[in-house]
N, C-alpha and C positions, 0 to 999 in steps of 0.2 A: 773566654770567660760563659760561652755555653754551657760548658762541663761543669765549672761553680754552680751557675745556676740550679743545674739537674740533681747536681749532690744535693743539694739543700731540700728539692722539692721529694728526692728518693728517702732522706731520712726522716722527714715529714710523713712521707705515706707508708715508710716502716712503722711507725707508731701507732697505725692504724685509723690516725685522722683520715676521714673520707670530705672533708670539707676543700674548700677551691682553696688551692695554694699557686703561688709564681714565686721562683727564685729570685726571677730577675725584681720583681715587683719588691720581695724583701731584702733584697740586697740593696736595690735606691732608696729604700728607706731608711735602712741604717744608714748610709751615707749622707743623706740629709740630716739626720739627728747627728752623728759624733762632727761634724763641720764645726770647726773651731772648740772644739772638747780638748781638753788635759788629756796626757797621755793617762791611763788607768783603768780600773775594772768598773763595767757600770752595766746595770739593768736596764733597759728600755721597755715598756711597754706599749703596745700598739691594740687603741679597741677597734675591732672589726665589725663587730656589730655588739647591738643589747646583750649576747650571750655570748659572745667570742669575743677573747681577745689573746695575743699575742706577746711571750715575756722572751726577749731577747739579751742574753748573756753575752757583754761581749769585753775582750781589750783591744785598750787602745793602744796602738805606739805610735811614733816618730812619724813613722810614713807609711802605716796600713794599719791594718785592725785583725784580731782573730773574732768569729763567730762561735764561740764554744759549745751553746745549746739555746736550743728555741723548747720553748713550756708554751702550749696551747693549750686554753683553759676553755671550755666549751661545755655549756649544760651541766656542769658539774664536775666534768673529768679532767685531768689534767692528761695532756699525751706531751710526753717528753721526748726531744730528738737530742743525740749528745752529737757533735758535730766536729770534737778533738779528735 
């Protein structure tokens, strides 16, 4: 799992976003959000501060999920990390 967490962090860093990120925290937050959700495509938003929120684009399947992209909205700038 550490490789997966690191891949999330690397993808975000490659966008130029310099704020704090934790691949494990993102993964855990997504797992909490998708619990009991039906299979399908979802967009989840997570407010980090008054000026920063993360937008997760996720496809949920029967026994797994795919995090396809993360958009970080920070002070009027959007950082897009494509994870597919």
